[in-house]
N, C-alpha and C positions, 0 to 999 in steps of 0.2 A: 107108262105107256107113251110112246113117241107121238109128238105132234104131227098132224098131217101136213103134207107139203103145202097145201092150200093155205093153212093157217100161218105157216112160216112166211110165205110170200106176202101175206097181208101185213105182217109186222114190218117187213122190209120195204114196203112201198114208201116212196118219198112223202115228206110232209111239206107241201107247197103252201105259200101264204094263202090264206083263205080256206084251206082244207083243214078238217078237224078229224084226224085219225086217232080216235081215242084208244084203239087197240095197240098202238105202237108206243113203247116207252121212249124210244128215240125221238119220236115226234113230240111227245110231251116235254122232253128236255129242250128240244129246239124252241118250242112255244114259250117255255119259261125263260130261255135265254133271250128270245126276241122281246118278251115283255120287260125283262130287266134292262135290255138295251134301250127300249122306248122310254122306260121310266128315267133312266140316266140322262137320255137326250132331253127329255122335258124338264128334268131338274136343272140341267145346264142352261136350257133356254130361260127357265124361270129365274135362275140366278143372274143371268145376263140381263134380263129384263129388270130385275130388282136393282142391279147396279146402275142400269140406265136411268131408272126412276129416281134412285138416290142421287145420281149426278144432276138430273133435272131439278130435284128438290134443293140440292146444294147451290146450284146456279140461281135458282129462284130466291133462296135465302140471301145469297151474296148480292143479288140485284136489289132485294128489298133493303138490305143493310146499306148498300151504296146509295140508294134513294133516300134513306133516312139521314145518312151523313150529309148528302148533298142538300137535303131540305134543311138540316141543322145549320150548315154553313150559309145557306141562302138566307135563313132567318137571322143568323148573326150578322150577315152582311147588310140585310135590310134594316136591322136594328141600328147598326153602325151608321148606315146611310141616313136613317131617320134622325139619329142623334146628331150627326154632322150637320144635317140640314137645319135642325133646331138651333144648334150652336151658331151656325152661319147666320141664320135669321136674327138671333139674339145679338150677335156681334154687329150686324148691319144696323139694327135698331139703336144699339148703344153708340155706334159711330155717328149715326144720324143725329142723335141727341147731343153728343159732344160737339159736333160741328155746327149744329143749328141753334143751340140753346143760347140764352142771354148770359153775359158775364158782366157783373157790376162791380166796380172798384172805385176807390177814392184816390184823388191826385191833386196836384197844383195847390198846395196849402199856402195861404197868404195871410199876413197880419197888417192891419192898418188902423189908424185912429178912426173912431166912430164919427160919423157926420155930426155936425153941431154948428151953432153960431160962431162966426169968426172970432167974436170977442171972448168966447168960452175957450180959454187956453188949456184948461185941464179937462181932458176927455178920456173916456175909456177906450179900449181897443177892441176890434172885432177880428175874429178868425173865420175865414171862409175857405172852402175847397170845392172841388168839382167831383160830382158823381158821373162816371163814365160807363157806357154800355159798349163793350167791344165784341159782343156776340152778333149773330145774324138774325135774331128775332128780338121781340120786345118782352119785357117782364110784365107780369100781372100781379096786382095787389102788392106793389112795391112800397115798403115802409123804411124810413131811415131815422137814425137818431145819432146825435153827436153830443159829447160832453167835453168840458174843458176844466182844467185845474192847474194851479201853480203850486208846486211842492218842492221842498228841498230834498236833494238826494235821489236815489234810485227807487223805483217802485218795487215793493217786496214781491216774492213769488206767490204770496197769498192774496195779492191785490185782486179784487173781484171785478174791476172795470164796471162800476155801477152806472146806471143811467141817472145822472145828476138832475134832479128836478129843478126847473127854473133856468137851467143853463142850456140844455139841449132842447131840440124841438123835433117831434116826430112829424113826418110828412107822408102823404100818399101821392105819388107822382107817376107820370108816364114818361118814359124815356125810350124813344125808338132806337133801333139798331144803329150803331156808329155815331151816336150823339152823346152829349153831356149836358148837365145842368148844374147850376151853382147851388150849393147847400144853403140851408138856413144858417145865418151867422150865429156864432157863439161868442160870448163876451169875456174879456179879461180886464180887470180894473187897472187904472193907471198905476196904482201903488204896486200891484203884483208885477206889472210889466217892467216897472223900474227895478224890482228885485231881479227879474230875469235878465234885463239889459246889463245889470251890474255883475252878473254871474253868481248871484247868491241863491238862485232857485232855477227850476226848469219849468217850462210851460208844456203840459201834456194835453193832447187832444186825442180822444178815442171815440169810437162809435161803431155802428153796424148798419147794414141794410138787409132786409129779408124780402123774398119775392118768389113767385112761381113762374115756371116756363109756360109758354103758350101751348105746349104739347100736353095732352091729358095724361094723368096718371103719374106724372113726375113728382118727386118730393119737393118740399119747401126748401128753398135755397137761402143761404146766409153767407154774408161777407163781413169780416171784422177788420178794423184797422186801429192802430195806435201810433201816433207820431209825437216826437219830442222836439221842442225848439231849443236850439243852443245859441247863445249870444256870440256874435262876432264883433262886438264893439258898438259904441254909440255913434250914430251918425249925427244926431243933434242931441245935446244934453237933455235928458228926460227928467225934468224937475217940475215942481209945482209952478215955478215962475216961468219956465221955458220948456213946455212939452214938445215932444218930437217923436221920431220913429227910431226904433232900434233895428240894426241889421241882424237878421236871424238866418240860421241854417237849420233845415228840417232833417230829422233823422227817424227812419223806421225803427220802432222800439218795441221789444218784448214779444211774447207769444200771441198777443191779440192781433195778429196779422195773418189771416187764413181765410179759407173759403170752404163751404159745405161741411163735410164730416170732419175736417181738420180744425174747425173753429173751437174756441175755448168753451163756448156755450151752444146749446141746441137752439133751434128756432123758437121764438117766443110769441110770434104773432100768427 
């Protein structure tokens, strides 16, 4: 049976947006196509938004990484700056100590006959020298010691440079900056000096001083010396009948000539 004209016209009526003509297949197809287009459009928008969000996330991650790297470099720079500051401060302190500390050393060695009555023609000899402070401050708890011996030949490498009892004398002294004082004399017998004057022996004088700087926390200091006296001939014949003085030349001798950590021995006082 043929459809009525009225029914055919209903199916052909347009399917405008907002209208719901459920009797028209064409309208249903248009509705489906519109829905598919809307879905595709929203999918594109969602994809674009996702890409935008991903870009923002990547930018945020890059910014965070850059901030972390900058913070790391800043920390390293700070560490280097702190290390450099500590090193500079330490160097300044060391320089101050080097420039301001006391430096004690021995010099001006001298031999002469010991004082005695004029009629006493046979007398021993005394050896004296000067302790000098070339530093800019004074030493604290300064102790000194000197020993003397007359021996034939060279000192052996095993020689211990002992503190000879009865010959040297320990002192506790005060020596301001840029000054010197004379050591306690040590003695050599007339017979020994005759051997030295005649070139049959050497006169050795050795000793040390130990002290502290005035700056707190500094180590105990030590200076060592050893001198050898060489005969340069007889000025006046040195005999029991006619004593006199021998012309001597002093020579720095051996490893016992050093200061602080270069000394043969560690501080003992």
